[in-house]
N, C-alpha and C positions, 0 to 999 in steps of 0.2 A: 298918196291918193287913194281913198276907197272909191271904187265902182264897182257897180252892178254888170255882173256877166250876162250872156245868154241863158245860164244855167241857175240862176238866181242865187248865185255866190259870189259874195262880197271878197273884192280883190284889195290889196295894200301894197304899193309901188313905194319900193323901199330904195335908198342908196346905194352903190355896190358896197360902199364903206360899210354899210348897217348890214346888209346882205353877207358879207365874208364873215362880220363879227358873229353875227347868229350861226352861219353854217360851221364856223370853228369850234363854237360854244357845243353844237351839235356832235362835230363828229368826236371831240372829246368826251362827251357823256357815250357816244356809239362804243368807243374805247372802252369807257371803263365797264360798260355792261357787259362785253366780251370778256374782260379780265374776270369779272365775278364769274361769270358762267364758267370758265377755263377753274376758276378757284373750286368751284362746285364740284366739276366733274374729275379734279385731282383730291379729293375728299379733303380741303384743307380746312383747318379747326375754324369751327362757328362764329367765333368771336372776331376770328380775321376779317371771313367775310362780309361781317354785319359792319366791319368798320369802313371796308370798300364801298358796300350799300349805302351806308352813310353821307359816304363823299359824293356817291353818284346821285342821291338826293340831292345835297346842297349844290350840284352844280345844275341840275335841273331848276332848282330854285332861284339861282342866280341867272339862267336863260330865262326864264318868268318872270322877272323882275325887269331884266334889261328890254324886254319885249312889251310888258306894261308899261313902262313909262315910255317907249318910244309910241305905244297906242295913244295912252291918254296928250302926250304932247301934240302928235300928228291929228289924227284919227276924232279923237273925243273934242278939243277944242275947235277942229273946224267945223263938225257936226252941230257942235253948240252955237256956233257963231251964224248958222246957216238957219238956226231956228229947230234943227232936230232935234229935241230934248228928250226923244226916244232913245236916244243913245246914252243916257243917264242910266236907265233902266238897264240897258245891255251891260255896260259898266258893272252895275251893283251885281247882278247875275254872273258876271265874270269872276268877280271879287270873291263871291261867295264859293264858286266853284275851288277857285285855287286855295281859298281858306277852308277845304274839308278836313 
């Protein structure tokens, strides 16, 4: 459920399972990035680093897809049902940022 806090930031309450899945993905991405940094520090061949970078990009995209699907199913649907059609503009802006 999205609520406004006193700082004018929206929040989303997630199930413990959803939170764990997202954090697990982020931990894997963080490990991939650390690995890439280590490859650069060790002067590993460019193509090998680029391959790992592409894998990290794919992992970030998978994280975004999971979070976006959850956002649409929960937050967007709830707001539309509540008559808050401005959520559609927010979703469009978010999709435009993701598709740059």
